Backbone as JSON, one array per atom type, in Angstrom:
{
  "sequence": "MARHVAVFRFRSDHAKKIYDALQPELPDEVNPRSTTRCALEGMDTLVLTVDAQDTASLRAALNMYLRLVNVADEVVSLVEKN",
  "N": [[120.36, 83.87, 92.86], [118.38, 83.32, 95.69], [114.84, 83.44, 95.82], [112.18, 84.82, 97.72], [108.96, 84.13, 98.65], [105.71, 84.99, 99.65], [102.37, 84.1, 100.16], [99.16, 85.14, 100.84], [95.84, 84.42, 101.65], [92.82, 85.95, 102.11], [89.71, 85.54, 103.39], [86.76, 87.23, 103.16], [83.79, 89.17, 103.54], [84.26, 91.66, 102.71], [86.17, 91.64, 100.73], [86.38, 92.66, 98.06], [86.2, 95.43, 98.49], [88.44, 95.87, 100.1], [90.42, 95.09, 98.32], [90.07, 97.11, 96.35], [90.86, 99.3, 97.91], [93.56, 98.79, 98.28], [94.68, 98.96, 95.73], [95.64, 101.6, 94.8], [98.09, 101.73, 96.14], [99.79, 99.77, 95.14], [101.19, 100.32, 92.59], [103.19, 102.07, 93.41], [105.76, 100.97, 94.39], [107.72, 100.8, 97.19], [110.09, 99.59, 97.92], [112.64, 98.5, 95.9], [113.48, 95.89, 95.91], [111.44, 94.15, 96.23], [108.25, 92.88, 95.11], [104.76, 93.34, 94.96], [101.63, 91.83, 94.62], [98.13, 91.89, 94.14], [95.05, 90.27, 94.14], [91.74, 89.13, 93.29], [89.9, 86.27, 94.22], [87.12, 85.07, 93.18], [84.4, 86.75, 94.78], [84.87, 86.91, 97.44], [87.43, 86.41, 98.36], [90.57, 87.64, 98.94], [93.73, 87.79, 97.51], [97.0, 88.12, 98.39], [100.2, 88.56, 97.27], [103.59, 88.49, 97.85], [106.78, 88.98, 96.63], [110.17, 88.7, 97.08], [113.67, 89.66, 97.12], [115.2, 89.07, 99.31], [115.05, 88.08, 102.79], [114.75, 90.25, 104.54], [113.62, 92.24, 102.93], [111.25, 90.96, 102.26], [110.0, 90.78, 104.78], [109.68, 93.52, 105.38], [107.92, 94.38, 103.33], [105.73, 92.71, 103.82], [105.01, 93.56, 106.41], [104.06, 96.14, 105.83], [101.94, 95.73, 103.9], [100.24, 93.82, 105.13], [99.42, 95.28, 107.31], [98.04, 97.33, 105.96], [95.93, 95.84, 104.81], [94.62, 95.01, 107.13], [93.85, 97.49, 108.28], [92.18, 98.51, 106.24], [90.13, 96.6, 106.29], [89.12, 96.99, 108.9], [88.19, 99.64, 108.7], [86.19, 99.42, 106.73], [84.44, 97.73, 108.09], [83.71, 99.42, 110.24], [82.43, 101.51, 108.86], [80.28, 100.16, 107.67], [78.97, 99.35, 109.96], [77.99, 101.69, 111.02]],
  "CA": [[119.96, 84.35, 94.17], [117.11, 82.74, 96.12], [113.69, 84.33, 95.93], [111.32, 84.55, 98.87], [107.59, 84.45, 98.26], [104.65, 84.74, 100.64], [101.03, 84.25, 99.6], [98.11, 85.15, 101.86], [94.46, 84.45, 101.15], [91.92, 86.49, 103.13], [88.28, 85.39, 103.07], [86.03, 88.32, 103.8], [82.7, 89.79, 102.8], [84.77, 92.96, 102.26], [87.36, 91.4, 99.9], [86.43, 93.59, 96.92], [86.48, 96.78, 99.0], [89.85, 95.88, 100.53], [91.18, 95.07, 97.05], [90.0, 98.47, 95.78], [91.63, 100.2, 98.76], [94.99, 98.51, 98.11], [95.13, 99.2, 94.36], [96.5, 102.79, 94.62], [99.39, 101.54, 96.77], [100.61, 98.77, 94.45], [102.15, 100.82, 91.6], [104.26, 102.84, 94.06], [106.59, 100.08, 95.2], [108.69, 101.55, 97.99], [111.35, 98.85, 97.96], [112.88, 97.87, 94.6], [113.86, 94.48, 96.08], [110.24, 93.31, 96.38], [107.06, 93.23, 94.33], [103.53, 92.91, 95.62], [100.47, 91.71, 93.75], [96.88, 91.69, 94.84], [94.04, 89.78, 93.22], [90.52, 88.57, 93.88], [89.43, 84.95, 93.82], [85.7, 85.22, 93.47], [84.11, 88.04, 95.41], [85.07, 86.86, 98.89], [88.8, 86.05, 98.72], [91.64, 88.54, 98.51], [95.01, 87.09, 97.47], [98.13, 89.03, 98.47], [101.44, 87.84, 96.98], [104.79, 89.31, 97.97], [107.97, 88.31, 96.12], [111.3, 89.54, 97.48], [115.01, 89.15, 96.89], [115.79, 88.63, 100.57], [114.07, 88.0, 103.88], [114.49, 91.58, 105.1], [112.67, 92.91, 102.03], [109.97, 90.27, 102.42], [109.44, 91.2, 106.06], [109.26, 94.92, 105.28], [106.73, 94.47, 102.48], [104.61, 92.07, 104.54], [104.58, 94.46, 107.49], [103.27, 97.23, 105.28], [100.7, 95.31, 103.25], [99.34, 93.18, 106.1], [98.83, 96.38, 108.08], [97.05, 97.99, 105.1], [94.76, 94.97, 104.72], [93.94, 95.07, 108.42], [93.22, 98.81, 108.43], [91.07, 98.6, 105.29], [89.04, 95.76, 106.8], [88.54, 97.66, 110.07], [87.46, 100.83, 108.26], [84.97, 98.97, 106.06], [83.56, 97.24, 109.15], [83.18, 100.59, 110.96], [81.49, 102.23, 107.98], [79.06, 99.36, 107.54], [78.3, 99.3, 111.27], [77.28, 102.98, 111.21]],
  "C": [[118.57, 83.78, 94.49], [116.04, 83.82, 96.21], [112.87, 83.9, 97.14], [109.92, 85.03, 98.52], [106.64, 84.1, 99.4], [103.31, 85.01, 99.96], [100.02, 84.14, 100.73], [96.77, 85.2, 101.16], [93.56, 84.87, 102.32], [90.49, 86.3, 102.65], [87.53, 86.44, 103.87], [84.88, 88.76, 102.91], [83.15, 91.12, 102.2], [85.93, 92.81, 101.27], [87.47, 92.4, 98.76], [86.76, 95.0, 97.38], [87.93, 96.91, 99.47], [90.76, 95.91, 99.3], [91.22, 96.47, 96.44], [90.84, 99.45, 96.59], [93.13, 100.01, 98.57], [95.53, 98.92, 96.74], [95.99, 100.47, 94.19], [97.9, 102.62, 95.19], [100.33, 100.67, 95.94], [101.58, 99.33, 93.4], [103.34, 101.56, 92.21], [105.1, 101.96, 94.96], [107.67, 100.91, 95.89], [110.07, 100.9, 97.93], [111.57, 98.16, 96.61], [113.25, 96.38, 94.7], [112.65, 93.58, 96.28], [109.14, 93.8, 95.45], [105.85, 92.63, 95.04], [102.4, 92.91, 94.6], [99.25, 91.42, 94.61], [95.84, 91.28, 93.81], [92.82, 89.3, 94.01], [90.3, 87.17, 93.34], [87.95, 84.94, 94.18], [85.49, 86.6, 94.07], [84.41, 88.05, 96.9], [86.49, 86.48, 99.31], [89.79, 87.01, 98.09], [92.95, 87.76, 98.58], [96.12, 88.14, 97.41], [99.4, 88.21, 98.28], [102.6, 88.81, 97.04], [105.98, 88.45, 97.56], [109.15, 89.23, 96.42], [112.63, 88.85, 97.23], [115.64, 88.58, 98.16], [114.75, 88.69, 101.68], [113.77, 89.36, 104.5], [113.48, 92.34, 104.24], [111.29, 92.28, 102.13], [109.27, 90.72, 103.69], [108.9, 92.63, 105.97], [107.98, 95.07, 104.46], [105.53, 93.85, 103.18], [104.11, 92.95, 105.66], [103.66, 95.55, 106.94], [101.92, 96.75, 104.74], [99.74, 94.59, 104.19], [98.68, 94.24, 106.98], [97.77, 97.1, 107.25], [95.78, 97.15, 104.96], [93.94, 95.05, 106.0], [93.2, 96.4, 108.6], [92.03, 98.95, 107.49], [89.88, 97.79, 105.77], [88.34, 96.42, 107.99], [87.7, 98.87, 109.66], [86.14, 100.43, 107.59], [83.97, 98.48, 107.11], [82.92, 98.4, 109.92], [82.14, 101.33, 110.13], [80.19, 101.46, 107.86], [78.27, 99.28, 108.84], [77.47, 100.56, 111.49], [76.4, 103.18, 110.04]]
}
């Protein structure tokens, strides 16, 4: 069966904080047809890797994790602004 993999690299001054925010979500995989990994490259690059059995699972996992990355980045920006 074909595997589907997506890798995103986010450069941000908040990469470590976003990474820390995502860590509690990773062990609780919602969909058994996909796995998600998150890593840091240096202190300014967050690497998000999603591996799925099919395109529907890939899309669902990406929707969730890309939204989480976006929300974490927005919250960190708001906190630092205030």
